[in-house]
N, C-alpha and C positions, 0 to 999 in steps of 0.2 A: 609479630603479633604478640600482644600481652594478654595474659589470662585475666588481669584486672588492672585498673588505673594505678593501684598501689605498686604493682611490679615495675611500672615505668619509673615511678618516683624512686624506688629502691635502686634501680640501675643508675639513675642520675646521681643519687646520694653517694653511691660507692664508686663514682667516677668511672663507670663502665668496667670495673675490675671483675665483676660477676655479671653474667648474662641471665636475665629473667624473661627473655623473649624467644620465640621461635621464628625462623625465616620462612617466608612464603614467596615463591617465585611466580609472579603473575604471568611472566613470559620467560621462555627458556629456549635458547638455540633457534631463534626465529630470524631467518635471513631471506631477503628477497629484494628485487629491484623492479622499478616501474618505469617504463619508457615514457618520454614526453608525449602527451596526447592520449595516453592509454587510460581506460577505465578499469580499475583493479578493485575487485569486490572481495570482501572478507565475510565469511560465514562461520557460525559456531554456536554452541549452546550458551546460555547465560553463564557468566563466570569463566568463560574460556580465554579471556584476555583481549577481546576485540577493542573495547573502549580504551584500555591501557595502551594498546598499540597505536591507536589514532592520537592519543594524548602525547605519546613520544614523538610521533611524526609532526605534530603541531608545535613541538617545543615546550609544552606545558610540563612534561616530566623528562628528567634526564635518565637515560638507561644506566643501570648499575654496571653492566658490562657491554662492550661493543660500541658501535657508533652509528649515527644517523646522518645522512647527507641529503638535503633537498635543495634543488635549484629553482629559483623563482619565488614570487610572492605567494604565501599560503593564506587561504581563507578557510576557516573551520567552523562547522556546525556540529558541536559536540553535545554535552549534556544540556538539558533544558535550562536556558537562561545563562549559560556559561559566558562570561565576559560582559554581562549586563549588571549595572548597579541598580538594585531594586528601588532605591530612593530617588533616582533620576527619572525624568520622563523618557518616553520612547524617543522623542526627538533628541534629547541630550545624549542618550546612549548611542544613537546613530552617529553623531559627531564624535563621541568619545571613541567608538570603535574605529572610525576613520582615522582619527589622530594616532591611535596605537599602530595602525598599519602605514602611517607616514603620509596621510593625505592632509592637505591644508584645509582651512575652513571654506575657502572659495571652491575648492574641488568637491567637497562634500555637499556644498549648497547646490552645485549643478546636478549631483546625483540624487539629492534628497527627494525631488518630486517622483522619480521612478521608484525609489524605495518605498515611499508612502503609498503609491498606487498599487504596488505589488502586494504589500502587507495587508491592505484592506482592513485596517482596524479603526478607521474613522477618527472620531474625536479623542480616542484613547491615546493617540500619538503624543498628546500633550499632557497626559496623566502619568503618575509614577508607575514604573513597571511592576511594582508589588501589587498593584490593583488588577493586573492582567490575569486572564485565565491561561492555562498551560498552552492551549491552542494559539492564543494571541501572541505569546512569547515566541513560539516556534515561527509564526508568520513573520514577525519582525526580524528575528534572527536569520531566517533564510533569506529574506529580502536584502538584508545588509550583506550577507555572505556572497551573494551572486552579483552584487552591483559595485564591488570594490576592485574590479578588474583582476580576479585571481588567476594565477597561472597554475596553481594547484588547489583543488577544492577537496576538503575532507568532510565527509557527511556520515554522522553516526545515526543511530536508530531514532533520532529525535523526530523524524517525519512521521513516525507511527502515532504520535500524539495528535496530529492535525486531523481535521475532518476530511472526508473523502474528496470533496470538491477542491480543497486547497492542496491535498496530497497529489491529486492528478495534475494540477498546475505545476507543482514542484517537479514531478517526474518529467513532464514535458520540457521544463526548463533545463533539467539535467541532460535530457536528450539534445537540446539546443547547444549546451555547453560542450557536449561531446563533439558535435559537428564543428565547433570552433577550435578544436584541438586542445582543450583544457584538460590537464591531467586530473583524474578523479580517483580518490580512495573512498569506497562506498561500503559501509557496514550495514547489513540488513539481515533480518530473519526471513524476509520474503524471498523464497527461492525463485519465484517468478520474476521479481525485479532483477535479481542477479543474472538470470538467463537473458533477460531483455536488454540489460545495460552493459554487462561485463564483457571485456575482451579477455580477461583472465580472472581466476578466482583462487582464493586461499582458504583452506579449512583449518581453523584453529581448534584444538581439543586440549583442554587443561593446560593452556599456555604453550603448547607445542604445535608445530606444523604437521598436520596429518596428510594433507594433499595440496598440490598447487598445480594449476594448469587450466585447460579449457573449462568454462563455467558449467557446461552440460555434464562433463565427466565428474567434476568436483562435487557438484550438487547431487548427482546420483549417488556418489559414494557417501556423502553426508546423510542423505535421506535414508539410505540402506542401513547405515549405522543407527540412526534414530529409530527406524522401524524394528531393528533387532533389539534395541534397548527397551522399546515399548512392549515387545512381545515377552521379554523377561519379566517386566513389571506386571503384565496382565496375568502371567502364570502365578506370580506371588500374591497378586491382589485380584482374584476373580470377581467379576461384576455379577450383578443379579441378571437372570435370564431376561431377554426382551419380552415385554408384556405386549399382548395384542392390543390394537387400537380399541380403547374403551368407548369413546364417543366420536362421532363424525365431526369434522371441522364445521364451524358456523357457515351458513349459506351466504352471509354477507361479510366480506373482509372489512374490518373497521379500524385497522391499525396502519399507520404510516410510520415506519421506524425512523426515517431520516428525510429531511427536506433541505437539499442544497440550494435549489432555486425553483421557484414556482411561478407560472404565468398562464394567461388565458383570459378570455372575455367574461368568465364567470357564469356562463349559461348552464354549466354543469360542474359538479364538484366531485373529485375523487375522494371516496370514503376510506379506502384501504387497499393494500396489496399484501398478498401472502404467497409463500412458495410451499407446495406440498409434494410428497411422493405420489406415485400413481395410486397407492392404496389409501391416501388421505392423511398421511402423517406429516406434521409440520417439519420442515427441514431447516437445519442450522448450517448445513454445508451442502455442496453439490458433488455428486459422484459422476465420474466420466461414464459415457455410454449408458445412461439411464434415462428414464422418462420422468419428467417433473410436470407439475401443474402450476401455472402462474395464474392466480385468482385475483381479479381486479373488480372492485365494486365502485359504483358511482351513483350520484343522485342528480336528477334533472332539476335545474333552477329555472328553466324555461322549456318551452316545447322544442324538441330536437327532431327535425324531419328525417335526417339521415345520419344517425349517430355512428361514429367509428371509435372503437376501443382498441388500443394497442400498447406496445411497449418497445423501448430500445434497450438492448443488451450491450453493456460497455465493459471493456477490460480495465485493468488497474491504471492504465495511462490515460483514461478518459476517452479512448478511441471507440467510436460506435462500431461494435463488433458484429452485431446483427439486430434485426428488428422485424416486427410483423404487426398486423392489425386485422380486424374482422373484415374490412373491405377487401383485403388481399386474399385472405384465407377462405372467407365465406363461412357460414351464411351471412348475408347482409342483415343487420339488426333492423327491426321494425321501428317506426317512429316512437319516441319516448315522450310522454306527456309531463308537464310541470308537476314536480313532487314525486315522480316515480323513481324507484330504486332498481338498479339492474346489476347483476353479477355475471361476468364473463370468465370462463376458464379456458386457458390455452394449454393444450397438452403438447409439451415440447420434448422432442427426442434429442437429448444433449449428445454432441460428439465427444470424443476424447480430447479435451482441451488441456493446455499446460496448467500446472498448479499455480493459481494466483487468486486475486480478488476480482469478482465480477458484480456489476450492479444492474438493477432493473429500474428503468425510468418509465412509469406508466403515463398514459395520456387518454383523454376523451376529446373527440373533435366532432364537428357537424359538417357534412358535405360529401364529396366524392374524393377518390384518390387524387384526381387532378386538381380539384378546387375544394378546399376545406378551410374551416376556421377552428383554431385550437380553443377549446373551452376551458380545459385545465390540463396542465402538464407539470410533473414533479420530477426534477433531476435526482437520480440516484436514491430513489425512495427506499430501496432495500439492497443491502450489500452482503454477499455470501462468498465464502472461500470455495474454490474448486479443489477437491482432494487430488492427491497424486495418483496418476494412472499406474497400473501394474507394469505396463510396458512403456518404454521411453517415448516422449512426444518430440518429434523433430519439427521445429518451427512453432507455429501457434496452435495447430490442431492436427489430429490424425483423420485423413479422409478415408471413408470406407473403400476398401480396395480388394480386388480379387486377382490373384497371381496365376498365370499360366506360363509354362516354359515351352519354347519351340512350337507354338501353336499357330495355325493360320488365322489371320484376322478375319472376322466375319463368319467363321465356320459354324459358330454356335448360334448365329442370329436367328435362323429359321426355327429353332427349337425353343426360343425364349417365350 
């Protein structure tokens, strides 16, 4: 590293007889092996060397010391737009990337319809990549990476740029590639993804290996270190004391933070969704084993005889984790007339869930649980992270449990 551009010039002018730079080792003494078909995850703070490690594995960088050996075709999704010519169209870049990987024009033509369909960027496929949004670049890059028959797939944190809908599709695709026995190197800040996908994990810290092994164990060590670091920062930078809630939240939720997909017959319109604590404070994250309020507001665009309001709770892979509605929980809503506005609050006792992203998809319908018509449904209208539990979560969630040792089953039933 040079203190100024002039120092680089001086070093060249003196034919490197005098050094004007300092060396910085992005990685040092990093050694590991990944078995065929294994999903190997890498976690660490920003600047820990994760992206450099993947660039070396992809052959973009040569290691100063040591050696790298990879068997089979490598497909890499690294920095945003890496490998794309911004002046070329999306279509041209697809064929260019295929040629770099050794595919003929005919081979890529057979793959192109699937790539185009997965990317979902419409007419932009024939426009220069420099006109794309960051999300569109990621869509196309990921679509290419998974459709060129990789034996080894390298995925950096580029997926964090995409919207929730596309990210969920990508995660499902990664799961599919795992089942097909493709070797995956996966870099992510999402510890939930690492636990869900990884067979093993590596924790990088300032370019060195701090831990390597089972994902649950490595993630726990990493999070413990980050918590300790944050505790030191909090002591050095004390925050202002929490202020009591000054004003109650509005009676009508009028904001929809995100719309991945929306459908319905239009006889009612969702106006907003908001997540509050039990005391009425807006939440930006979810805490395990707490009570939250899911507030959903809608407006009738026609007379609704038997309105049903509910929501679906999804995890980061897009899997429907849980759901409920007024017809299931009660009480049944009365008929809603044209033009009327209604707000429903769901008091939800959250279990201790693994730390990840979770989304709420609200809906308004008309009918019964057995026969109903969707009036308005919004996929992933609001997405919140679940904070880490103080105790480890084995699997997806912790079930409420009471433990007895050497007791007779049913002995306590009469006193319940």
